[in-house]
Biotite code that builds the C-alpha atoms (Angstrom):
import biotite.structure as struc

atoms = struc.array([
    struc.Atom([0.000, 0.000, 0.000], chain_id="A", res_id=1, res_name="MET", atom_name="CA", element="C"),
    struc.Atom([1.127, 3.543, -0.685], chain_id="A", res_id=2, res_name="LYS", atom_name="CA", element="C"),
    struc.Atom([1.193, 5.562, 2.568], chain_id="A", res_id=3, res_name="VAL", atom_name="CA", element="C"),
    struc.Atom([2.102, 9.045, 3.780], chain_id="A", res_id=4, res_name="ALA", atom_name="CA", element="C"),
    struc.Atom([2.894, 10.471, 7.197], chain_id="A", res_id=5, res_name="PHE", atom_name="CA", element="C"),
    struc.Atom([1.205, 13.529, 8.675], chain_id="A", res_id=6, res_name="GLY", atom_name="CA", element="C"),
    struc.Atom([2.809, 15.188, 11.707], chain_id="A", res_id=7, res_name="LEU", atom_name="CA", element="C"),
    struc.Atom([1.591, 17.959, 13.989], chain_id="A", res_id=8, res_name="LYS", atom_name="CA", element="C"),
    struc.Atom([4.228, 18.967, 16.540], chain_id="A", res_id=9, res_name="ALA", atom_name="CA", element="C"),
    struc.Atom([3.859, 20.305, 20.060], chain_id="A", res_id=10, res_name="HIS", atom_name="CA", element="C"),
    struc.Atom([6.468, 21.024, 22.722], chain_id="A", res_id=11, res_name="SER", atom_name="CA", element="C"),
    struc.Atom([8.198, 17.690, 23.122], chain_id="A", res_id=12, res_name="GLY", atom_name="CA", element="C"),
    struc.Atom([5.841, 15.475, 21.133], chain_id="A", res_id=13, res_name="TRP", atom_name="CA", element="C"),
    struc.Atom([3.936, 15.130, 17.874], chain_id="A", res_id=14, res_name="ALA", atom_name="CA", element="C"),
    struc.Atom([0.679, 13.628, 16.678], chain_id="A", res_id=15, res_name="ALA", atom_name="CA", element="C"),
    struc.Atom([1.313, 11.152, 13.859], chain_id="A", res_id=16, res_name="LEU", atom_name="CA", element="C"),
    struc.Atom([-1.154, 9.831, 11.320], chain_id="A", res_id=17, res_name="ILE", atom_name="CA", element="C"),
    struc.Atom([-0.085, 7.279, 8.723], chain_id="A", res_id=18, res_name="VAL", atom_name="CA", element="C"),
    struc.Atom([-2.625, 7.426, 5.929], chain_id="A", res_id=19, res_name="LEU", atom_name="CA", element="C"),
    struc.Atom([-2.810, 4.850, 3.166], chain_id="A", res_id=20, res_name="GLY", atom_name="CA", element="C"),
    struc.Atom([-4.836, 4.073, 0.115], chain_id="A", res_id=21, res_name="GLU", atom_name="CA", element="C"),
    struc.Atom([-6.368, 0.677, -0.542], chain_id="A", res_id=22, res_name="ASP", atom_name="CA", element="C"),
    struc.Atom([-9.055, -0.508, -2.965], chain_id="A", res_id=23, res_name="ALA", atom_name="CA", element="C"),
    struc.Atom([-11.758, 1.167, -0.866], chain_id="A", res_id=24, res_name="ASP", atom_name="CA", element="C"),
    struc.Atom([-10.007, 4.544, -0.628], chain_id="A", res_id=25, res_name="GLY", atom_name="CA", element="C"),
    struc.Atom([-8.147, 6.218, 2.226], chain_id="A", res_id=26, res_name="CYS", atom_name="CA", element="C"),
    struc.Atom([-7.526, 4.355, 5.465], chain_id="A", res_id=27, res_name="VAL", atom_name="CA", element="C"),
    struc.Atom([-5.680, 5.123, 8.649], chain_id="A", res_id=28, res_name="ILE", atom_name="CA", element="C"),
    struc.Atom([-2.784, 2.695, 8.890], chain_id="A", res_id=29, res_name="VAL", atom_name="CA", element="C"),
    struc.Atom([-1.496, 4.014, 12.198], chain_id="A", res_id=30, res_name="GLU", atom_name="CA", element="C"),
    struc.Atom([-2.210, 6.767, 14.681], chain_id="A", res_id=31, res_name="ARG", atom_name="CA", element="C"),
    struc.Atom([0.050, 7.553, 17.590], chain_id="A", res_id=32, res_name="ARG", atom_name="CA", element="C"),
    struc.Atom([1.773, 10.137, 19.704], chain_id="A", res_id=33, res_name="ARG", atom_name="CA", element="C"),
    struc.Atom([5.521, 10.210, 19.293], chain_id="A", res_id=34, res_name="ILE", atom_name="CA", element="C"),
    struc.Atom([7.728, 11.636, 22.009], chain_id="A", res_id=35, res_name="GLU", atom_name="CA", element="C"),
    struc.Atom([10.467, 14.006, 20.874], chain_id="A", res_id=36, res_name="LEU", atom_name="CA", element="C"),
    struc.Atom([12.312, 14.476, 24.172], chain_id="A", res_id=37, res_name="VAL", atom_name="CA", element="C"),
    struc.Atom([13.951, 12.198, 26.697], chain_id="A", res_id=38, res_name="ASP", atom_name="CA", element="C"),
    struc.Atom([14.150, 14.788, 29.493], chain_id="A", res_id=39, res_name="ASP", atom_name="CA", element="C"),
    struc.Atom([11.325, 16.987, 30.790], chain_id="A", res_id=40, res_name="GLU", atom_name="CA", element="C"),
    struc.Atom([13.373, 20.213, 30.537], chain_id="A", res_id=41, res_name="TRP", atom_name="CA", element="C"),
    struc.Atom([13.936, 19.595, 26.821], chain_id="A", res_id=42, res_name="ALA", atom_name="CA", element="C"),
    struc.Atom([10.257, 20.299, 26.062], chain_id="A", res_id=43, res_name="LYS", atom_name="CA", element="C"),
    struc.Atom([11.094, 23.975, 26.584], chain_id="A", res_id=44, res_name="GLN", atom_name="CA", element="C"),
    struc.Atom([14.876, 24.336, 26.345], chain_id="A", res_id=45, res_name="PRO", atom_name="CA", element="C"),
    struc.Atom([14.807, 28.121, 26.059], chain_id="A", res_id=46, res_name="TYR", atom_name="CA", element="C"),
    struc.Atom([12.689, 28.409, 29.202], chain_id="A", res_id=47, res_name="HIS", atom_name="CA", element="C"),
    struc.Atom([14.998, 25.973, 30.979], chain_id="A", res_id=48, res_name="ALA", atom_name="CA", element="C"),
    struc.Atom([17.948, 28.181, 30.036], chain_id="A", res_id=49, res_name="ALA", atom_name="CA", element="C"),
    struc.Atom([16.283, 31.502, 30.866], chain_id="A", res_id=50, res_name="GLU", atom_name="CA", element="C"),
    struc.Atom([18.040, 32.218, 34.181], chain_id="A", res_id=51, res_name="ASN", atom_name="CA", element="C"),
    struc.Atom([21.394, 30.617, 33.434], chain_id="A", res_id=52, res_name="LEU", atom_name="CA", element="C"),
    struc.Atom([24.609, 32.479, 32.622], chain_id="A", res_id=53, res_name="PRO", atom_name="CA", element="C"),
    struc.Atom([24.755, 33.002, 28.856], chain_id="A", res_id=54, res_name="LEU", atom_name="CA", element="C"),
    struc.Atom([27.440, 30.372, 28.159], chain_id="A", res_id=55, res_name="ALA", atom_name="CA", element="C"),
    struc.Atom([25.509, 27.745, 30.140], chain_id="A", res_id=56, res_name="ASP", atom_name="CA", element="C"),
    struc.Atom([22.256, 28.832, 28.483], chain_id="A", res_id=57, res_name="ALA", atom_name="CA", element="C"),
    struc.Atom([23.753, 28.425, 25.007], chain_id="A", res_id=58, res_name="ARG", atom_name="CA", element="C"),
    struc.Atom([25.016, 24.970, 25.943], chain_id="A", res_id=59, res_name="ASP", atom_name="CA", element="C"),
    struc.Atom([21.656, 23.863, 27.314], chain_id="A", res_id=60, res_name="LEU", atom_name="CA", element="C"),
    struc.Atom([19.698, 25.160, 24.313], chain_id="A", res_id=61, res_name="VAL", atom_name="CA", element="C"),
    struc.Atom([22.186, 23.608, 21.897], chain_id="A", res_id=62, res_name="THR", atom_name="CA", element="C"),
    struc.Atom([21.860, 20.259, 23.677], chain_id="A", res_id=63, res_name="ARG", atom_name="CA", element="C"),
    struc.Atom([18.060, 20.537, 23.626], chain_id="A", res_id=64, res_name="GLY", atom_name="CA", element="C"),
    struc.Atom([17.930, 21.291, 19.897], chain_id="A", res_id=65, res_name="VAL", atom_name="CA", element="C"),
    struc.Atom([20.392, 18.491, 19.096], chain_id="A", res_id=66, res_name="ALA", atom_name="CA", element="C"),
    struc.Atom([18.392, 16.033, 21.203], chain_id="A", res_id=67, res_name="ALA", atom_name="CA", element="C"),
    struc.Atom([15.132, 16.985, 19.451], chain_id="A", res_id=68, res_name="ALA", atom_name="CA", element="C"),
    struc.Atom([16.750, 16.456, 16.068], chain_id="A", res_id=69, res_name="GLN", atom_name="CA", element="C"),
    struc.Atom([18.297, 13.141, 17.104], chain_id="A", res_id=70, res_name="ARG", atom_name="CA", element="C"),
    struc.Atom([15.045, 11.817, 18.583], chain_id="A", res_id=71, res_name="ILE", atom_name="CA", element="C"),
    struc.Atom([12.922, 12.995, 15.639], chain_id="A", res_id=72, res_name="ALA", atom_name="CA", element="C"),
    struc.Atom([15.284, 11.162, 13.286], chain_id="A", res_id=73, res_name="LEU", atom_name="CA", element="C"),
    struc.Atom([15.135, 8.029, 15.455], chain_id="A", res_id=74, res_name="ARG", atom_name="CA", element="C"),
    struc.Atom([11.323, 8.131, 15.484], chain_id="A", res_id=75, res_name="GLU", atom_name="CA", element="C"),
    struc.Atom([11.007, 8.651, 11.732], chain_id="A", res_id=76, res_name="LEU", atom_name="CA", element="C"),
    struc.Atom([13.408, 5.806, 11.060], chain_id="A", res_id=77, res_name="ARG", atom_name="CA", element="C"),
    struc.Atom([11.296, 3.582, 13.339], chain_id="A", res_id=78, res_name="ALA", atom_name="CA", element="C"),
    struc.Atom([8.146, 4.650, 11.473], chain_id="A", res_id=79, res_name="MET", atom_name="CA", element="C"),
    struc.Atom([9.769, 3.814, 8.151], chain_id="A", res_id=80, res_name="LEU", atom_name="CA", element="C"),
    struc.Atom([10.868, 0.438, 9.471], chain_id="A", res_id=81, res_name="LYS", atom_name="CA", element="C"),
    struc.Atom([7.297, -0.354, 10.588], chain_id="A", res_id=82, res_name="ARG", atom_name="CA", element="C"),
    struc.Atom([5.895, 0.601, 7.201], chain_id="A", res_id=83, res_name="GLU", atom_name="CA", element="C"),
    struc.Atom([8.505, -1.434, 5.336], chain_id="A", res_id=84, res_name="HIS", atom_name="CA", element="C"),
    struc.Atom([7.647, -4.412, 7.574], chain_id="A", res_id=85, res_name="ALA", atom_name="CA", element="C"),
    struc.Atom([4.005, -3.943, 6.506], chain_id="A", res_id=86, res_name="ARG", atom_name="CA", element="C"),
    struc.Atom([5.252, -3.897, 2.892], chain_id="A", res_id=87, res_name="LYS", atom_name="CA", element="C"),
    struc.Atom([4.010, -0.317, 2.486], chain_id="A", res_id=88, res_name="ASN", atom_name="CA", element="C"),
    struc.Atom([5.651, 2.297, 0.293], chain_id="A", res_id=89, res_name="GLU", atom_name="CA", element="C"),
    struc.Atom([6.076, 5.659, 2.032], chain_id="A", res_id=90, res_name="VAL", atom_name="CA", element="C"),
    struc.Atom([5.523, 8.343, -0.593], chain_id="A", res_id=91, res_name="CYS", atom_name="CA", element="C"),
    struc.Atom([5.797, 11.452, 1.562], chain_id="A", res_id=92, res_name="GLY", atom_name="CA", element="C"),
    struc.Atom([5.806, 13.129, 4.940], chain_id="A", res_id=93, res_name="CYS", atom_name="CA", element="C"),
    struc.Atom([3.776, 16.245, 5.711], chain_id="A", res_id=94, res_name="ALA", atom_name="CA", element="C"),
    struc.Atom([4.883, 18.415, 8.608], chain_id="A", res_id=95, res_name="VAL", atom_name="CA", element="C"),
    struc.Atom([2.719, 21.290, 9.779], chain_id="A", res_id=96, res_name="LEU", atom_name="CA", element="C"),
    struc.Atom([5.008, 24.297, 10.063], chain_id="A", res_id=97, res_name="THR", atom_name="CA", element="C"),
    struc.Atom([4.966, 27.618, 11.869], chain_id="A", res_id=98, res_name="ALA", atom_name="CA", element="C"),
    struc.Atom([5.745, 31.025, 10.448], chain_id="A", res_id=99, res_name="ASN", atom_name="CA", element="C"),
    struc.Atom([9.488, 31.404, 9.911], chain_id="A", res_id=100, res_name="PRO", atom_name="CA", element="C"),
    struc.Atom([11.399, 32.885, 12.798], chain_id="A", res_id=101, res_name="MET", atom_name="CA", element="C"),
    struc.Atom([13.713, 35.880, 12.455], chain_id="A", res_id=102, res_name="PRO", atom_name="CA", element="C"),
    struc.Atom([17.394, 35.015, 12.521], chain_id="A", res_id=103, res_name="ASP", atom_name="CA", element="C"),
    struc.Atom([17.749, 35.612, 16.264], chain_id="A", res_id=104, res_name="TRP", atom_name="CA", element="C"),
    struc.Atom([20.674, 34.143, 18.167], chain_id="A", res_id=105, res_name="ASN", atom_name="CA", element="C"),
    struc.Atom([20.191, 32.406, 21.515], chain_id="A", res_id=106, res_name="ILE", atom_name="CA", element="C"),
    struc.Atom([20.947, 35.555, 23.530], chain_id="A", res_id=107, res_name="ALA", atom_name="CA", element="C"),
    struc.Atom([18.370, 37.543, 21.536], chain_id="A", res_id=108, res_name="GLU", atom_name="CA", element="C"),
    struc.Atom([15.764, 34.829, 22.035], chain_id="A", res_id=109, res_name="ILE", atom_name="CA", element="C"),
    struc.Atom([16.387, 34.620, 25.777], chain_id="A", res_id=110, res_name="LEU", atom_name="CA", element="C"),
    struc.Atom([16.175, 38.414, 26.125], chain_id="A", res_id=111, res_name="ALA", atom_name="CA", element="C"),
    struc.Atom([12.458, 38.547, 25.228], chain_id="A", res_id=112, res_name="VAL", atom_name="CA", element="C"),
    struc.Atom([10.009, 36.033, 26.691], chain_id="A", res_id=113, res_name="HIS", atom_name="CA", element="C"),
    struc.Atom([7.677, 35.788, 23.689], chain_id="A", res_id=114, res_name="PHE", atom_name="CA", element="C"),
    struc.Atom([10.709, 34.940, 21.534], chain_id="A", res_id=115, res_name="ARG", atom_name="CA", element="C"),
    struc.Atom([11.332, 31.870, 23.705], chain_id="A", res_id=116, res_name="MET", atom_name="CA", element="C"),
    struc.Atom([7.771, 30.702, 23.006], chain_id="A", res_id=117, res_name="HIS", atom_name="CA", element="C"),
    struc.Atom([8.216, 31.323, 19.293], chain_id="A", res_id=118, res_name="LYS", atom_name="CA", element="C"),
    struc.Atom([11.560, 29.494, 19.201], chain_id="A", res_id=119, res_name="ALA", atom_name="CA", element="C"),
    struc.Atom([10.125, 26.502, 21.034], chain_id="A", res_id=120, res_name="GLU", atom_name="CA", element="C"),
    struc.Atom([7.109, 26.532, 18.715], chain_id="A", res_id=121, res_name="GLY", atom_name="CA", element="C"),
    struc.Atom([9.407, 26.223, 15.721], chain_id="A", res_id=122, res_name="VAL", atom_name="CA", element="C"),
    struc.Atom([11.969, 23.843, 17.256], chain_id="A", res_id=123, res_name="LEU", atom_name="CA", element="C"),
    struc.Atom([10.078, 20.536, 17.068], chain_id="A", res_id=124, res_name="PHE", atom_name="CA", element="C"),
    struc.Atom([8.506, 21.278, 13.688], chain_id="A", res_id=125, res_name="ARG", atom_name="CA", element="C"),
    struc.Atom([11.956, 21.942, 12.251], chain_id="A", res_id=126, res_name="GLU", atom_name="CA", element="C"),
    struc.Atom([13.360, 18.818, 13.901], chain_id="A", res_id=127, res_name="ALA", atom_name="CA", element="C"),
    struc.Atom([10.648, 16.704, 12.233], chain_id="A", res_id=128, res_name="LEU", atom_name="CA", element="C"),
    struc.Atom([11.142, 18.359, 8.844], chain_id="A", res_id=129, res_name="ALA", atom_name="CA", element="C"),
    struc.Atom([14.920, 17.867, 9.076], chain_id="A", res_id=130, res_name="HIS", atom_name="CA", element="C"),
    struc.Atom([14.413, 14.219, 10.054], chain_id="A", res_id=131, res_name="ALA", atom_name="CA", element="C"),
    struc.Atom([12.075, 13.606, 7.111], chain_id="A", res_id=132, res_name="ALA", atom_name="CA", element="C"),
    struc.Atom([14.625, 15.011, 4.688], chain_id="A", res_id=133, res_name="GLU", atom_name="CA", element="C"),
    struc.Atom([17.433, 13.037, 6.354], chain_id="A", res_id=134, res_name="SER", atom_name="CA", element="C"),
    struc.Atom([15.401, 9.854, 5.845], chain_id="A", res_id=135, res_name="CYS", atom_name="CA", element="C"),
    struc.Atom([15.036, 10.659, 2.152], chain_id="A", res_id=136, res_name="GLY", atom_name="CA", element="C"),
    struc.Atom([11.308, 11.273, 2.414], chain_id="A", res_id=137, res_name="LEU", atom_name="CA", element="C"),
    struc.Atom([9.544, 13.750, 0.182], chain_id="A", res_id=138, res_name="LYS", atom_name="CA", element="C"),
    struc.Atom([8.828, 16.556, 2.642], chain_id="A", res_id=139, res_name="LEU", atom_name="CA", element="C"),
    struc.Atom([5.602, 18.483, 2.307], chain_id="A", res_id=140, res_name="VAL", atom_name="CA", element="C"),
    struc.Atom([5.881, 21.496, 4.603], chain_id="A", res_id=141, res_name="ALA", atom_name="CA", element="C"),
    struc.Atom([2.424, 22.955, 5.173], chain_id="A", res_id=142, res_name="ILE", atom_name="CA", element="C"),
    struc.Atom([1.850, 26.203, 7.069], chain_id="A", res_id=143, res_name="PRO", atom_name="CA", element="C"),
    struc.Atom([-0.355, 25.115, 9.975], chain_id="A", res_id=144, res_name="GLU", atom_name="CA", element="C"),
    struc.Atom([-2.399, 28.310, 10.009], chain_id="A", res_id=145, res_name="LYS", atom_name="CA", element="C"),
    struc.Atom([-3.437, 27.810, 6.381], chain_id="A", res_id=146, res_name="SER", atom_name="CA", element="C"),
    struc.Atom([-3.754, 24.005, 6.313], chain_id="A", res_id=147, res_name="LEU", atom_name="CA", element="C"),
    struc.Atom([-7.359, 23.942, 5.113], chain_id="A", res_id=148, res_name="THR", atom_name="CA", element="C"),
    struc.Atom([-6.734, 26.467, 2.344], chain_id="A", res_id=149, res_name="GLN", atom_name="CA", element="C"),
    struc.Atom([-3.560, 24.623, 1.344], chain_id="A", res_id=150, res_name="TYR", atom_name="CA", element="C"),
    struc.Atom([-5.536, 21.358, 1.104], chain_id="A", res_id=151, res_name="ALA", atom_name="CA", element="C"),
    struc.Atom([-8.321, 23.047, -0.895], chain_id="A", res_id=152, res_name="GLU", atom_name="CA", element="C"),
    struc.Atom([-5.767, 24.312, -3.413], chain_id="A", res_id=153, res_name="GLN", atom_name="CA", element="C"),
    struc.Atom([-3.994, 20.954, -3.560], chain_id="A", res_id=154, res_name="SER", atom_name="CA", element="C"),
    struc.Atom([-7.181, 19.032, -4.339], chain_id="A", res_id=155, res_name="PHE", atom_name="CA", element="C"),
    struc.Atom([-9.364, 21.652, -5.974], chain_id="A", res_id=156, res_name="GLY", atom_name="CA", element="C"),
    struc.Atom([-12.020, 20.576, -3.481], chain_id="A", res_id=157, res_name="ALA", atom_name="CA", element="C"),
    struc.Atom([-14.024, 22.507, -0.936], chain_id="A", res_id=158, res_name="SER", atom_name="CA", element="C"),
    struc.Atom([-12.992, 22.656, 2.690], chain_id="A", res_id=159, res_name="ALA", atom_name="CA", element="C"),
    struc.Atom([-16.342, 21.092, 3.633], chain_id="A", res_id=160, res_name="ASP", atom_name="CA", element="C"),
    struc.Atom([-15.779, 18.003, 1.473], chain_id="A", res_id=161, res_name="SER", atom_name="CA", element="C"),
    struc.Atom([-12.221, 17.564, 2.749], chain_id="A", res_id=162, res_name="LEU", atom_name="CA", element="C"),
    struc.Atom([-13.271, 17.965, 6.381], chain_id="A", res_id=163, res_name="LEU", atom_name="CA", element="C"),
    struc.Atom([-16.100, 15.437, 5.838], chain_id="A", res_id=164, res_name="ARG", atom_name="CA", element="C"),
    struc.Atom([-13.531, 12.973, 4.499], chain_id="A", res_id=165, res_name="GLN", atom_name="CA", element="C"),
    struc.Atom([-11.309, 13.549, 7.548], chain_id="A", res_id=166, res_name="ILE", atom_name="CA", element="C"),
    struc.Atom([-14.319, 13.157, 9.866], chain_id="A", res_id=167, res_name="ALA", atom_name="CA", element="C"),
    struc.Atom([-15.212, 9.844, 8.182], chain_id="A", res_id=168, res_name="ALA", atom_name="CA", element="C"),
    struc.Atom([-11.652, 8.601, 8.683], chain_id="A", res_id=169, res_name="LEU", atom_name="CA", element="C"),
    struc.Atom([-11.887, 9.535, 12.358], chain_id="A", res_id=170, res_name="GLY", atom_name="CA", element="C"),
    struc.Atom([-15.225, 7.808, 12.775], chain_id="A", res_id=171, res_name="LYS", atom_name="CA", element="C"),
    struc.Atom([-13.783, 4.625, 11.304], chain_id="A", res_id=172, res_name="ALA", atom_name="CA", element="C"),
    struc.Atom([-10.667, 4.885, 13.509], chain_id="A", res_id=173, res_name="ALA", atom_name="CA", element="C"),
    struc.Atom([-12.504, 5.756, 16.723], chain_id="A", res_id=174, res_name="GLY", atom_name="CA", element="C"),
    struc.Atom([-11.241, 7.976, 19.520], chain_id="A", res_id=175, res_name="PRO", atom_name="CA", element="C"),
    struc.Atom([-9.065, 9.823, 20.090], chain_id="A", res_id=176, res_name="PRO", atom_name="CA", element="C"),
    struc.Atom([-9.850, 11.980, 17.071], chain_id="A", res_id=177, res_name="TRP", atom_name="CA", element="C"),
    struc.Atom([-9.236, 15.555, 18.159], chain_id="A", res_id=178, res_name="GLY", atom_name="CA", element="C"),
    struc.Atom([-7.832, 18.558, 16.340], chain_id="A", res_id=179, res_name="LYS", atom_name="CA", element="C"),
    struc.Atom([-4.287, 17.169, 16.406], chain_id="A", res_id=180, res_name="ASP", atom_name="CA", element="C"),
    struc.Atom([-5.315, 13.945, 14.675], chain_id="A", res_id=181, res_name="GLN", atom_name="CA", element="C"),
    struc.Atom([-7.595, 15.747, 12.197], chain_id="A", res_id=182, res_name="LYS", atom_name="CA", element="C"),
    struc.Atom([-4.877, 18.209, 11.222], chain_id="A", res_id=183, res_name="ASP", atom_name="CA", element="C"),
    struc.Atom([-2.232, 15.482, 10.921], chain_id="A", res_id=184, res_name="ALA", atom_name="CA", element="C"),
    struc.Atom([-4.640, 13.393, 8.807], chain_id="A", res_id=185, res_name="ALA", atom_name="CA", element="C"),
    struc.Atom([-5.412, 16.286, 6.459], chain_id="A", res_id=186, res_name="LEU", atom_name="CA", element="C"),
    struc.Atom([-1.682, 16.959, 6.103], chain_id="A", res_id=187, res_name="ALA", atom_name="CA", element="C"),
    struc.Atom([-1.059, 13.249, 5.392], chain_id="A", res_id=188, res_name="ALA", atom_name="CA", element="C"),
    struc.Atom([-3.841, 13.320, 2.791], chain_id="A", res_id=189, res_name="LEU", atom_name="CA", element="C"),
    struc.Atom([-2.051, 16.152, 0.979], chain_id="A", res_id=190, res_name="VAL", atom_name="CA", element="C"),
    struc.Atom([1.255, 14.247, 1.103], chain_id="A", res_id=191, res_name="ALA", atom_name="CA", element="C"),
    struc.Atom([-0.383, 11.023, -0.070], chain_id="A", res_id=192, res_name="LEU", atom_name="CA", element="C"),
    struc.Atom([-1.805, 12.548, -3.237], chain_id="A", res_id=193, res_name="TYR", atom_name="CA", element="C"),
    struc.Atom([0.752, 15.254, -3.949], chain_id="A", res_id=194, res_name="ARG", atom_name="CA", element="C"),
    struc.Atom([2.557, 14.682, -7.200], chain_id="A", res_id=195, res_name="ARG", atom_name="CA", element="C"),
])
């Protein structure tokens, strides 16, 4: 079966939907939460570094970013291994992205609290996107705030029809089927059919 991954990141974890296509249409192959940190502080490395001397703060943030990238790569490799074991062909990986961040350095980020939130909001999305590319997957980076419009343009279909399709997938899969799963599924749908 041809399958695609859809990922919606949060601080320290991501919602994953693996969407496939069989003779009856789209099906959910797998749905799970993947952890992207090993240590609690790494969910918010900039916040963890906020009150440290600058050299220590840089070290902590650098370790947090490196860990997120390493773990994201490990998780994507494990996902690929599972799909290969199922004899599925992974045709793409959609990652919901945030608006790009200015080119702030660590000191500039730590100097303004909202910048720490922005940096942490981008961190795990970028780690997943980097991991997808490192695994040789076709990356489909979709701006999270315009996911529905992006999907409408990709399919030439109305938002209502796409959201009905996602709702039907969720009904067949059962709970949990919240916003995270719906968004990841819609992103996976785009990656599955993107040429």
